[in-house]
C-alpha positions as CSV (number, residue, x, y, z in Angstrom):
1,M,0.0,0.0,0.0
2,S,1.3,3.4,-0.8
3,G,1.0,6.4,1.5
4,K,-2.3,8.2,2.2
5,R,-2.6,11.7,0.7
6,K,-5.2,14.4,1.1
7,T,-5.4,18.1,0.1
8,V,-7.8,20.5,1.7
9,V,-8.1,24.1,0.5
10,T,-9.4,26.8,2.8
11,D,-9.5,30.6,2.5
12,K,-6.2,30.9,4.3
13,A,-4.1,27.9,3.1
14,V,-3.7,24.7,1.2
15,A,-3.4,21.9,3.8
16,L,-1.4,18.9,2.5
17,Y,-1.6,15.7,4.5
18,H,0.5,12.6,3.9
19,V,1.0,9.3,5.8
20,V,4.1,7.4,5.0
21,Y,3.3,3.7,5.6
22,K,6.0,1.1,6.5
23,E,6.1,-0.2,2.9
24,E,6.9,3.2,1.5
25,G,10.6,4.0,1.4
26,F,12.4,7.4,1.1
27,E,12.2,7.8,-2.7
28,V,8.5,7.0,-2.9
29,A,7.6,9.3,0.0
30,A,9.8,12.1,-1.3
31,R,8.1,11.9,-4.7
32,H,4.6,11.9,-3.2
33,L,5.4,14.9,-1.1
34,F,7.0,16.8,-4.0
35,E,4.0,16.1,-6.2
36,M,1.6,17.3,-3.6
37,V,3.5,20.6,-3.2
38,R,4.0,21.1,-7.0
39,S,0.3,20.4,-7.6
40,A,-0.8,22.8,-4.9
41,Q,1.4,25.6,-6.4
42,Q,0.0,24.9,-9.9
43,Q,-3.6,24.8,-8.8
44,W,-3.4,27.6,-6.2
45,P,-0.4,29.8,-7.1
46,G,1.2,31.5,-4.2
47,K,-1.3,30.3,-1.7
48,R,0.1,29.5,1.7
49,R,0.9,25.7,1.9
50,V,0.9,23.7,5.2
51,L,2.2,20.2,5.4
52,Y,1.0,17.6,7.9
53,L,3.1,14.5,7.8
54,D,2.7,11.3,9.7
55,I,4.9,8.2,9.6
56,E,3.7,4.6,10.3
57,G,6.4,2.1,11.3
58,H,9.9,2.9,10.1
59,R,11.4,2.4,13.5
60,N,14.8,1.1,14.5
61,T,15.6,-1.2,17.4
62,A,15.9,1.8,19.8
63,G,12.4,3.0,18.9
64,G,13.6,6.0,16.8
65,F,13.0,6.5,13.1
66,D,15.0,4.4,10.6
67,G,17.6,5.9,8.4
68,D,15.2,6.4,5.4
69,M,12.8,8.4,7.5
70,L,15.4,10.5,9.3
71,E,16.8,11.4,5.9
72,L,13.3,12.2,4.7
73,L,12.5,14.4,7.7
74,Q,15.8,16.1,8.4
75,H,17.2,16.7,5.0
76,Y,14.4,16.4,2.5
77,V,11.4,17.9,4.2
78,M,13.3,20.4,6.4
79,G,16.1,21.0,3.9
80,F,14.6,21.0,0.4
81,L,10.8,20.8,0.6
82,G,10.4,23.1,3.6
83,R,11.4,26.2,1.6
84,H,8.2,25.7,-0.5
85,L,6.0,25.6,2.5
86,S,4.7,28.1,5.0
87,E,4.2,25.7,7.9
88,L,5.3,22.1,8.7
89,H,3.8,19.6,11.1
90,T,6.0,16.4,11.3
91,P,7.0,14.0,14.0
92,L,10.2,15.9,14.5
93,Y,9.3,19.5,13.8
94,D,6.2,21.6,14.3
95,G,6.3,25.2,13.1
96,E,7.3,27.6,10.3
97,P,10.5,27.5,8.2
98,S,12.9,30.3,8.8
99,A,12.4,31.9,5.4
100,P,9.1,32.8,3.6
101,Q,7.5,30.3,1.3
102,D,9.3,30.0,-2.1
103,N,6.7,29.6,-4.8
104,N,9.3,28.7,-7.5
105,V,8.6,24.9,-7.2
106,P,10.7,22.9,-9.8
107,D,8.9,21.1,-12.5
108,D,10.4,17.8,-11.6
109,L,12.3,16.1,-8.8
110,Q,15.8,14.8,-9.3
111,L,16.9,12.5,-6.4
112,Q,20.5,11.5,-6.2
113,A,22.0,8.6,-4.3
114,P,24.0,9.8,-1.2
115,T,27.8,9.9,-1.7
116,S,30.1,8.0,0.7
């Protein structure tokens, strides 16, 4: 099963909700989140975007998130995707990015394998 996605539009914002299920890895989750943000910008240009992200499973033996989800949360959502949002609600962060929402969302997503 792939993640659950939902978009709700109000007068004030576009709310983007996504659940990453245990069968969904980093790349699939990253692409789903990107498509949600890109679609919201295309349909409602410049409108405030708020992401709500939940993660099912993806735990390590210590009870924390596995490497894929830490990468997704810390580097992808907070690093790349966060600049295209006005507000974030994730298991590790709840608030507004430090810079205003960037509405220049790329047309496509180019994921690169990490370098060692």
